N, C-alpha and C positions, 0 to 999 in steps of 0.2 A: 213256747216260743210264742214269738209274733212275726205275723206274715204282712210285710209291707210290699207296696210297690215301688219298682226301682225307678220308673218314669213318673217325674212329677213337673216337668216344665220344657218348656221348647228347646232349651240348651241341653248339652249334655253333661250328664249326672256323674255317669261311670264309665270308662273306656277301655279298652283292653287292647294288646295287640302284642306279637312277638318282639323280645331285645334283640338286639346284635349279641351274640354269645350264648344267645339260650336263656330266657327268662322271661317272666311275665310281667308287665306294668300295667297298673290300675292308677288311673288319676280320678281325681274327685272333686266337684264342687257341692256345698251344701245346699246352692240354692237353685238348682238345674236338674236335669232329666238323663237318662240313658242311651248311649250310644256306642259305637266300637271307634277306636283311635285308627286313624290310616297308617299304613305302613310307613310314609314317610316321616311321621309325626314320632315314631316309635324310634328311631335311630338315638341312640346315647347322648350324641350332641346336641339332640332337640328334647332331652328330659325336661329342660326348662321352657319349654314352649307348650305344655298342657297344663290344664288348670291348677291341679294340686295332686301328685300322686304317690304312690306307692311302688315300688320295684321289689320283684323275687328274683333273686339272682340264682345262677347253676348251683349254686352251693346252700341254698336254702335262707340266706341271709335276707332281712326284709329292712330297704331305705325306703322311710317314709319323709317326704317333703312337708316340711310345715309352713303354711302361706303366710301366717297373722305375724307382726310383729313381736318380739319379745322384750319386756320391758319389768321383767322381775313377777310376772304373776304367775310364771309356769306353763303357760300354753304351749310352749315348744316342748314340753313334756307330757302334758295332760291330754292333748287332743291327739297326737300319735298313739296314745294308751288307748285311746277309744276304737281306734281304727286295727290296734292289735288285739283288742278284746275280740272284736266280730271276726277276725281273721284267723283267731284261735292260734294265735304264734306265741314262742314264748319270748318273753320281754328283752332277755337278754340276749336275742338273736336281731334285735331291732337297732338301726342306725338312724338316726333323725339328722335331716339336713335342713338349714333355712333357704326359702324361697326367695329370691330377688322380685321384685315389684312386675306384675306382668297383668294389667288391667282388662286385657283382652281373655285373659283364662282365669284370672282369680273373681270370686264375688265377695264383696267386703271384706277387702284384704285388709284390715286394719283393726285396731285396738281401743276401745273405749266402750263406757257404758256399760262395764260388766257383762258383755254380750256375748263373748268368744265362744265360749263352750255351748252356752247356750243357743246361740244361732248355728255352731257346727255340729252338734249332737245328732241329729238326725242323718244328715248326710255322712259324716265321718263311719257311723255305725253300718251303713248301707253299701258304702266302699269295701269295709272289711267285710261284710256277711256276702257281698255281690262276689269277691274274690275268693272267699271260701268256697261257695258254691261251685265256680269254674273250676277250682283244684279236684273238687270232690267228682265234678262230671269228667274231666278229663282222666282221673282214675277209673273211675265206672266204665269209660268206653275202652283204656286200655286193658283191664282185667276181665271186661266184659260180665259187669254184676252191676244190679239196679245202683243207681244212684244213692239213693233211699237207704242202701246197706253199708254207703262209706262213710265212715266216721273220721273226725280229726281231733288231734291232742298235741298242742306244743310244735307245731309246725311240721307233722307226720300226719298221713293217709294211712286208713285201716279197714280192711273186710275181715271182718269176724270169723265168717263161714270157711273162707277158703285160706285165711291165716295171711293173706297177701299185705304187705305196707310198703309204702315209700314216701320219701319226704316231698316237701313244697317244691323243694330245688329240682329236684327229677320230674316232677309234674308243670312245672313252669311253663316251659317252651310248648308243650301240647295243651294246656289249658289256656293259653294265649288264642289259641284258634276256637275256643268255644264261644257261643252266643251269649250276650250277655243276657241274663234272665230277665223276666217280665216283673218278677217278683221273687222278693227272699225272705227266708224266717231269719228273725233275729233272736238272739239269747235270752233266755229269761235271767232276771236279775241273781237268781241262784244260781246262776252257771258260771256265774262273773268270776273269773280267776285273776284279772290285773287291775279292772276297775273297782274301787273301793279299796284297793290295797295300796299302800303307800309305795312311790317308786322316787327313786333320785333325780333330783335335777339332771337332766342331760348335759347341761354346762357347766355341773358343779365343779368338776375339777378343774375344767378351764379357769373360771372365775378365781377359786383360792390359790391356783400356782399364777395368777397374772398373764395369763395366755391372751391373745389381742381378740379381743370381741367388740369392745363398745366404740363408737364412733370416734373417740379422742385417740384410740391405738391406731385408728387408719393412716396408712402412710403409703405414698407415691413416689418413687426417686425422681427429685428435681423439682416436687410440688415447690410453691410459693406459700407466704402466709398471709393472712387478711385478717383485719379487724375493724370494727365499725366504729363511727363516733355520732351520736345522735344529739338532738336539743336537749339542753338540761330540765325542762319544764315541759309538760304535757300544756299544748294550746300555744306552741312556739313551732316555728320551722326554721331550715337554714336558710339563710340571705347569702350569705357568702363564706368561705373559709381563706385562712391564711397560712399558706403552707410554706413559707418562706423559711422558717426552722427546720421543717421536716425533712424536706427533699433531699438536702444535702447530709443529713443524719446516715450513720453507717448502714447497710443493709438495706437500706428502702430503696424500691422499684418505681411507686409511683404513690401518687395520692389524688382523690378525686371525689367526687359526690355521683352517687346512682339514684333513679327514681325505680322503687321496688316495685310499684304498679302503677300502669297508666292512669289517670285523673278519670276517662270515663269508662274504664274496665268494671263489667259487672261481676262482683266477687262473689265468689261460693260462701259458704257458711263459714268454713274454717281459714276464709282468706282476710284473717284480721291482722292487722299489724299496726302499731302504736304509731309511727314515723315514716310516711309512705318516700321521704327522701331522706337519706343518711349519705354522711362522710365516710370514705374508705382508704384505710392505709394497707399497700401491700409491700412484704419485704420478704428476706430470705429465712428470719426466722422469728418464732414468737416473742423472744426477748427483745428484739430490734423492733419489731412493730407495736410492742406494748411502752417502751420507751419513745416512741414517736407521738403516741396518742397523749401524752402528759403535754406535748409540745404542740399539738396541732390548735391552733386557735379559729374558733367558729362564731360568726354572728349572727342571731336568730332576728325573728319578726314573728308577730303573732299571726296566726292563722284565721282564716276566715270561716264563718260557719258554713258548714256543704252538706249535702245529701249525697250517700255512697249508693250506688246501685248493688243490691244485693238478692242472692238467692238461697232458700232454704230448702237443698234436695228438691230443686226444681219450682218451688214456690217464691215467686219473687216480690220482693218488698224495697223500698228506700228506708235508708238508715239515716238519721239526723245526726250530725257532729256539731255540737253548737263551738262557738269561738269562748276564748276567755280562759283565765289561770283561776284556775279551781283550788277551794282550800277545805279541809276536812269540817272545821267548824261552820263553814257555811251551808256543807252537805247536811251535817247534822239537824241544823236549823229548819231546812226545807224538808228535811224527811219529816222531822216531829209535826211539821206544819200539815203535809199531807196526811198523815196518819190520823188527826184530827177530822178531815172531810171524808164526805163520801165520796165512792172511789168506784172502780169497774165491777160491777157486779159480776162474781165468777160462779157463784152457787147459793142459792137461797132453799132451804127445806122450812115447811110449818111456818109459823109466822113469830119470828125473832124480836121484831119491835114490840109486838105486847107483851110477848115473855119478859121483857127486859122492863117494861113499864109496870108489870105486875109482879116483879119480883121482889121477894123478901130480903135478897143480899143480893148484890154484884160485886164481883172481883175485878179488877183493870190492873194489867200489867202491861209493861213495855219493855222490850228487849231489841239490843241494837248489837252491831258487828261490824269491823272495820274490813278495809279491803287485804287482802291476804297475797304474796306472794309465794310462787310455786316451790322455788328452792329447791331444784334437783340435784343431785349431787353432782352428776357430771355436767359441765357448763355446755349449753347450747353450741352445738359444732355441724359443720357438713364440708364434706369433699365434693368439688366439682371437677370437671374436664370437659370444657365444651368446646367444640369445633364447629366449621360450618356442615361438617356433615354429620355429627353425632354428639351425643352428650351421656357421660357417666358420671353419675353420682353415687356416694355411700354415707351413710351417717343414720343417726337415730330420729325415728319421728313415729307418729301413731297413725296417722293417717296416708298414707303413700299415695293410695289411689284417688283420694281426693285432692293431692297436691298437684299430681302430676298434670292434666289438662290446665291448670293455671301458670306451669311452667312452661310447657309446650306454647302455650299463646304467647308468652312473656320473651322466650328467647328465639322464636320462629322456628322451632323445628318440630314437626309431626312427634306425635307419641311412638311410633315404632322406632323412632332413632333415639329415643331415651331410655337410659337403663340405670333404673334406681338400684343400689345393693342396700337392703335393710341390716343394720347393726344392731347389736342388742342395746337398749336405752339404759341407761345410767338414771332411772327417775322418769318419770312421765306425767301421771296425775293431770292427763289434760294439757298441760303446756307443750308437749310436743306435738299435739294435733293442729297447731297455727304455725307452719314451717315457713315462715317469711324468711328466715335466714337459709332454708334450701335455695329459694329464689336468689336471694343476695348473693351465694358463694356461686350461683349457675351465672350470674351478671356479671360478676367479678371475673371470673375465670373466662368469660366471653370477650369482655373486653381487653384482658390481659395476654390472649391467645396462649394461656398455660394454666396447667393443671393447680387448682389454689384449693388450700385448708381455711375455710373461715372459722373462726372460734371468737364467741361472745367470753369476756370476763364476766365475773361475779355479779361487779358493779353494771353493765351492760342490760345484762337479764333482769337484774332486781330494780334498774329505775325505766324500764322501757317496757312494763308489762309481759305477759297478760294476766291480770290479777282474779283474785275472785272478789265479786262486788261487794260493795258495802250495803248493808241490809237494816232495815227498822222496822220493827211489827208491832201492833197494840192488839192484845188480846183480852175479850172479855167473857166471863161468866156468869149466868144468873142462877139463883137458887130460891127454891121454894121454901114454903117455912119448915119444912123436913129437914133441910140443908142437902136436897136433890139437886144437881145440876141438871136445868130444863132448857138451858139455851147458851149457844156459843158462838162467839162473835169473833174475828179476826180481820183486821185490816194492815196489809203488808205490803213492804215494796222495797226497792232497790235502786241503786246507782251504778249501770244505769238500767238492772233487771228486776224481775220481782220472782222470788223465790217459791210463790205460791202453787200449789197442785191441790185444786180447790175440792177434789173427789178423793182425797185421801183421809185416814183416819185423823179425827174424830168426824168428819163428815159420815152421816149414816149411822152414828153411834147416838145421837143424842136429839130429838123430836125438832126441836128448834136449832136451825143451824144456819151461818150466814158467813160468807167468805168473798172479800174484796181486795182488790191491788192496784197499785199503780206503780209509775216508773218516773225518774228524774234522767234527762238525758245529760251526758258527758262525753268529753273528748278523751278521758282516761278509760283505756281498754281494757276491756274483762273477757274472760271466757271461761271454759268448763276447767273447774277446780274439783278434785276427789268429791263424788257423789255432789254434782252440780246442785245449786239450789236445796237439795236436801239437807245439806249439811248446816246451814241455817234453820231451817225449818222444824227440823227436829231438835234442835239444839233449844228454840224458844219455846215451841208447842209442847214438848216434855216436861220442859223446865215449868212452865205454866200448869199444867195438868198435875203435876206433883202439890204446886199449892192449892190448887182446886180441891185435890184430894183431901188434903189437911184442913181446907176450910169446912169441908163435907164431914169431917172426923172420920176418915176411913182410909185403912191400909192403900197404900201406893200401887200395889199389884191387882188387890181387890179391887179397887176402884176402878182402873181400866179393862179387868175382865168383867166387871159390870155394864160398862160402855159395848165393850165388845158383843156381850150376850143379848143386848138391846138392839145391836145390829144384825145378829144372826135372828132374833125373833119378829124383828119388826122393818123388813126391807120397804125401802122409800121407794114410790111409786115416781115413776117418770125418770128417776137418777139413776146412776151406776157408779157404785162404789170402784176405786182402784184396787182394793184388798180383798183378802177372804178373811172373814173374820174369824173363821174357827183357826186357820194356819196361824193368824196374828196371836190369838189366844193360846197357840199349843206354844210358842216360843216364851210366852211367858209365865206359862207352866212347868215347863221344864227349867227356865233359869230360875226359878223360886224353890223348885227342888235341888237342883245341883248348889244352888249357893247356901242353902239351909237357911232360908231367908227367915222361917217363922220360929227358928230356933237361938240363931246368930244375935248377940246383942253389940257388935261391934256397929261404929257409924258406916250408914251404906245408903247407896241411893240406887233409883232403878231407873230404867228408860226403855224403850222399844220403840222401833220405826220399821215401815216397810218402804222399800224402794228398789230400783233395778231387780223388780219381779222376785225379790226375796225379803225375808223376815228375820229381823234380829232382835234380840233382848240381852241386855246387859244387866249386872249388878257389879257396883265398885264399892270395895271394902276400904275404909280409911286407916291410917295409922299416924303415927306423929314423929317425924324426921327434923332433927335440927331445930326443935321448936317450932316447926309448923306442918300443919296437916298433909298427908302425902298419899297417894294410890298405893296400897299394900296387895290387894287381890283383885283381880276380875273375873267374874263370871259371865260367859257369854253363850247364849241358846241361839243357833241359827238354823232357820229352815230355807233351805237352796235346792231343796230336791236331792238327786242322787249325787253323791260327792264321789267324784273320780279319784283324784288323788288326796286321800285324808291328810298327809303330813303339810303337803302344798296348799291346801284349803285353810288348814289349822293357821299357817303362817301368814296367808292373806289375812285372815281375821286379827292375828297379832299385830302386825304391822299398822292395819287400819286403826285399832285402838291406840296403839302408842304414837301415830300421827296426829290422831285426835287431841290428845292428852296435850301434845306441844303445842298445837295450833290453838287449844282453848286455854291455855295458861299465858303463851308468849306470843302468839301469831298478831301483829298489827303493823299496818303500814297507813300513816295518814301522808296527807297533804298540805303544804302551803304554797299558793300562789302559784299551783302545778308542779311542785318539787316535792318528789318523793322523800318522807323522812328519815328514810334508811338506804343505805346502799350495800351493805355486805354484813358477814356475819358478827361482826364486832358490835354492831346496834341491833341487827334483826335476831332476836333469842330463838335460838333452837333448842329443841329438848335435848337434854343429855343422857347416857346410859344408864347414870346413878338414880336418873328420877324416874326411869320404867317402872312399873310394877313390878314387886317382888315375883307374882306368879299372875299367869294368864291362864284360865282353863276355858278349852273351847269345845261345846257339845252340839254335834248335829241331828235334827229331829232324822230320824228315819222312815224313809217312805219311798215310792215306787214313781214319785213324780219326775220327769223330765227335768235335768240341771238348769239351775237359773243363776242369776248373778253372785259373785262375790267379791269381787275386789274393792267394793265399795260399799256394801249394806251394813258394815260394822262400822263405817266411820260417823255416820250422822248421830245414832243414838248414842256415842261415846260422851260428846259433849255435855248431855243433859245428865248422864248418869253421874258424870263428875259433879257437875253444878250440883244435884241433888243430893250427891254423897259429904260434899262440903258443907251444905246446909247443916246437916246431921251431925256433922262434926264441929264447926262452927258457929251455927246457929243465925249465919247470914246468907240471905237469897242473893243470887248474881243474875243480873240483868244486862250488862255490858260485858263482851269480850274484848281482851283478854280479860280472864277470871284474878282478880288481884288479892291474893291471899297473904 
């Protein structure tokens, strides 16, 4: 066992006290320290007023409140599994409930960056382990035996010498009086009975039987329905509206414009929105409002260039938003031009300029990718009921605690009078981090003095951002006379963000390394998209390295392993690499073994990448379907540390791979005079079920390392694995997304 301190900060990590009716309540925050719950906070009606908690009832049933939003990544199952493991309770005796937003009690109550399990791991374990100790201590005092002799098993307490035993439920009230320990022992991995064993999704039955879970399911008697109308192009703003044909339509209650955020408001990082002012139609039903949308006429005028005051987790900056109607052709011209010029130096090892001048051969390739829409299956939506005294909201969002302060300022209510209920997300991938539609719903409800359900149509969402940026990158490799790569250079950027992480592979894996980047300002709004920045960086870098390996006359996996071996043997002074080269090499070796890379002669491609603290390597095998190459089999090796829920983990990887294939082959959104080229799925092509790989095999590196990210790491390398496999199948390299085959 591992002995850990429960006191790790100024705030309460774990609290316990008696519940009304007899029971033990343990609350936990994985970013705080240990103290007792007050008697007042322990009343059942106040359960939601504590950070995150587990309750042990007098019948032995355990309720664990899951604080993070659930968006299909299965944290609502996996996080309680961690608590239950250390508590040593039978999983079938656990009930899981979703917590509402409470920024006073919860720390990091959001999903994103594949960090939920990684950040929650130590605190969740301590919560369960501390509760288990308090139950053992209660039993030892009642039985008058040393606590060291009291053992637990599946919710039962035992004392071997006396033969005494009791359930957690029987000891819960007594345990609530026990002082929280200064330190607790955590289980050893070999003693795990829940972690590492697949458990079914706690919402699985509700999902397949269509029970209300999602924001679109939320209903309040008497609520109105609202939709927005925004300018048809980026670079425009509403000048006026003509609602004469709309107000007399059946079921329409009102038509007006709203300013979502005030002009001088300092926006937090996720306060991104495309159109600060929108028109609103409110009516009795969705159908009536949708019909009215077609008749509302709006007049627009060009925006002026402006600077927005922004804050990134306390670091303030100004973001420039240019005027003008932008087009993809002009974007591409500007990006090509910048990639040929010196840019912002991000890292330099050795003397790459001299290495390129003296090279026996140089390979140079450029890669580009368009804007991408998120296309969550569930439309953006939120319910709001705002009165002068309080605000009640419900819906799907990823970063509730980062939105609440903005909402508070915009509607003029203190946060203690705001309650946000988090529903299950019907897709997120970063899109639901930018909850301007929550703010819009609240403003509309406040103006109407009525409960309102705001719903975006697919066209609303697809034509108003928030997109994956457009990117362009130029890569160069220099070779000596023996065809060894001696220098590597990347000049890369995007609109309006750069994808470069300068300290990632192959930084540190080649003697002479040079990385620089640039950006182009835009009024087209972008934001987090599954594995932000990494999705293009891996696609271009790993495609390029495949071509470099071929030029060097080396097997693609051998070539990557040689680079990683160099990084292991030759650490660069005064530079720190983001990745561990041994773990990186480990997933390449595992995928080589599991894919039978050296013996199979089918067309196949490999790719590997490190992001979100995890490592993933993939091999794609190709076949022919309807006269075209298609992905037949995918083998993926992942090092994400300890795997909490294997089936759920495999599902995350499988979903990331299918998602990547769809985006690589079909994802594209272009602009002409500020107008998006696509508005709905009739033109924005999505991958179809018949196009998914016949077989996806997922293998996890077994180690004792604490869990790291998993929702995103397999997504970025899948782009290049596909491109490299297509090359082996077709003899054609792909430099532009989407790949046209």
